[in-house]
C-alpha positions as CSV (number, residue, x, y, z in Angstrom):
1,M,10.9,-9.4,-0.8
2,F,11.7,-6.4,1.4
3,K,15.5,-6.2,1.6
4,Q,16.0,-2.5,2.6
5,I,13.3,-0.9,4.8
6,L,13.3,2.8,5.5
7,V,11.8,3.8,8.8
8,A,10.9,7.4,9.0
9,I,10.4,8.9,12.6
10,D,9.8,12.2,14.1
11,T,9.6,13.4,17.6
12,S,6.0,12.4,18.3
13,D,4.9,9.6,20.5
14,Y,3.3,7.8,17.4
15,S,6.6,7.7,15.8
16,Y,8.2,5.1,18.2
17,Q,5.1,2.9,17.8
18,V,6.4,2.0,14.2
19,L,9.5,0.2,15.5
20,P,7.9,-3.1,16.6
21,T,6.2,-3.2,13.2
22,A,9.5,-2.5,11.5
23,V,11.2,-5.2,13.6
24,E,8.5,-7.8,12.6
25,V,8.8,-7.1,8.9
26,A,12.7,-6.9,9.0
27,R,12.8,-10.3,10.8
28,K,10.4,-12.1,8.5
29,F,12.2,-10.8,5.4
30,Q,15.8,-10.7,6.9
31,S,15.8,-6.9,5.9
32,E,18.2,-4.2,6.7
33,V,16.6,-1.1,8.2
34,F,17.6,2.6,7.8
35,V,16.0,5.1,10.2
36,L,15.5,8.5,9.0
37,H,14.6,11.4,10.9
38,V,13.9,14.7,8.9
39,S,14.4,17.9,10.9
40,E,12.6,20.9,9.4
41,H,13.9,24.3,9.5
42,D,12.4,27.5,8.5
43,H,13.9,30.9,7.6
44,G,12.9,33.9,9.5
45,R,13.9,37.4,8.7
46,A,17.2,37.3,10.7
47,A,17.5,33.6,11.5
48,V,16.9,30.0,10.8
49,F,14.5,28.3,13.1
50,T,14.3,24.5,13.9
51,T,12.0,22.5,15.9
52,E,14.8,20.7,17.7
53,S,18.5,20.8,18.2
54,P,20.9,18.6,16.2
55,A,21.8,16.7,19.2
56,E,18.1,15.9,20.0
57,A,17.6,14.8,16.4
58,N,20.7,12.6,16.5
59,M,19.8,11.1,19.9
60,L,16.2,10.3,18.5
61,V,17.8,8.3,15.6
62,A,20.4,6.7,17.8
63,K,17.7,5.5,20.3
64,A,15.6,4.0,17.5
65,V,18.7,2.2,15.9
66,K,19.7,0.8,19.3
67,S,16.2,-0.5,19.8
68,L,16.1,-2.1,16.4
69,R,19.6,-3.6,16.9
70,D,18.6,-4.9,20.4
71,A,15.8,-6.8,18.6
72,G,18.2,-8.5,16.4
73,V,17.6,-6.4,13.3
74,S,20.6,-4.8,11.2
75,A,20.0,-1.0,11.4
76,K,21.7,2.3,10.8
77,G,20.3,5.8,10.6
78,E,20.7,9.5,9.7
79,V,19.2,12.9,10.4
80,H,18.4,15.0,7.3
81,D,17.9,18.8,7.7
82,V,15.3,20.2,5.2
83,A,13.4,23.4,4.6
84,A,9.8,23.3,6.1
85,G,7.3,21.6,3.9
86,H,9.9,19.1,2.2
87,V,10.0,16.3,4.8
88,A,8.0,13.9,2.5
89,K,10.1,14.7,-0.6
90,D,13.2,14.0,1.5
91,I,11.8,10.6,2.7
92,I,10.9,9.7,-0.9
93,E,14.3,10.7,-2.2
94,T,16.2,8.9,0.6
95,A,14.1,5.6,0.0
96,H,15.1,5.9,-3.9
97,E,18.8,6.4,-3.1
98,L,18.9,3.5,-0.7
99,Q,16.8,1.4,-3.1
100,S,14.4,0.7,-0.2
101,D,11.6,-1.7,-0.9
102,M,9.4,-0.4,1.8
103,I,8.8,2.7,3.8
104,V,7.4,2.3,7.2
105,M,6.0,5.3,9.1
106,G,3.3,6.3,11.6
107,S,-0.1,7.3,10.8
108,R,0.1,10.6,12.9
109,G,2.9,13.0,13.4
110,L,3.4,16.0,15.4
111,S,0.4,18.0,14.6
112,D,-3.1,16.7,16.1
113,I,-4.9,19.1,13.9
114,Q,-3.1,17.9,10.6
115,G,-3.1,14.4,11.8
116,L,-6.9,13.8,12.7
117,L,-7.2,10.9,10.2
118,L,-3.8,10.6,8.7
119,G,-0.6,12.9,9.1
120,S,0.1,15.2,6.4
121,V,3.6,13.9,5.7
122,T,2.4,10.3,5.7
123,H,-0.4,11.4,3.3
124,K,2.2,12.8,1.0
125,V,4.6,9.8,1.2
126,L,1.5,7.6,0.2
127,Q,0.8,9.7,-2.8
128,L,4.3,10.0,-4.0
129,A,6.0,6.7,-3.1
130,Q,7.0,4.2,-5.9
131,V,7.5,1.5,-3.2
132,A,5.3,-0.1,-0.7
133,V,4.4,2.0,2.4
134,L,3.4,0.5,5.6
135,V,1.5,2.8,7.8
136,A,1.8,1.6,11.3
137,R,-1.0,2.7,13.6
138,G,-0.6,2.7,17.3
139,P,-3.4,2.9,19.7
140,I,-5.2,6.3,19.4
141,P,-5.3,7.9,22.8
142,V,-8.7,8.4,24.0
143,T,-9.1,11.0,27.0
144,V,-13.0,10.6,27.4
145,R,-14.8,7.2,27.5
146,A,-17.7,7.0,25.2
147,E,-20.4,6.5,27.8
148,Q,-19.4,9.6,29.8
149,P,-20.5,12.1,27.1
150,M,-23.9,10.2,26.6
151,K,-24.5,10.2,30.5
152,A,-23.8,14.1,30.5
153,A,-26.2,14.6,27.7
154,Q,-28.9,12.5,29.3
155,A,-28.5,14.4,32.6
156,A,-28.7,17.7,30.9
157,A,-32.0,16.7,29.3
158,Y,-33.7,16.2,32.7
């Protein structure tokens, strides 16, 4: 059913949490996996700015591909460089070019503000994709336990 899976990753901690999900699906359906990292660049007045170096981006993809291969999954990957704001479009276009049956990606990305509920790139991919999109959610980090704010509020009332 899913012969070609595109796994979209970024440099966030959430991104690597999609790999075990991709492994499970790929094993079940004997799928090939293509890891894609889309690096954004923005044009300033005198220069082009990127969030990471090409070497860092390539290392990210190589690490993910190695992890998938170590798990027994056929995998390869690429880094694409696009203008800011076009990451989702590139993911969709790459999935189409590869004839992917599924896109696997994380629920949150680099921005905590944009990703409060669902990452903005993930949201766009969900809206635009013509294939199945599996949003792999890892544990959401909690910095304060629920009972602590209640105890603080109760103490303040006395």
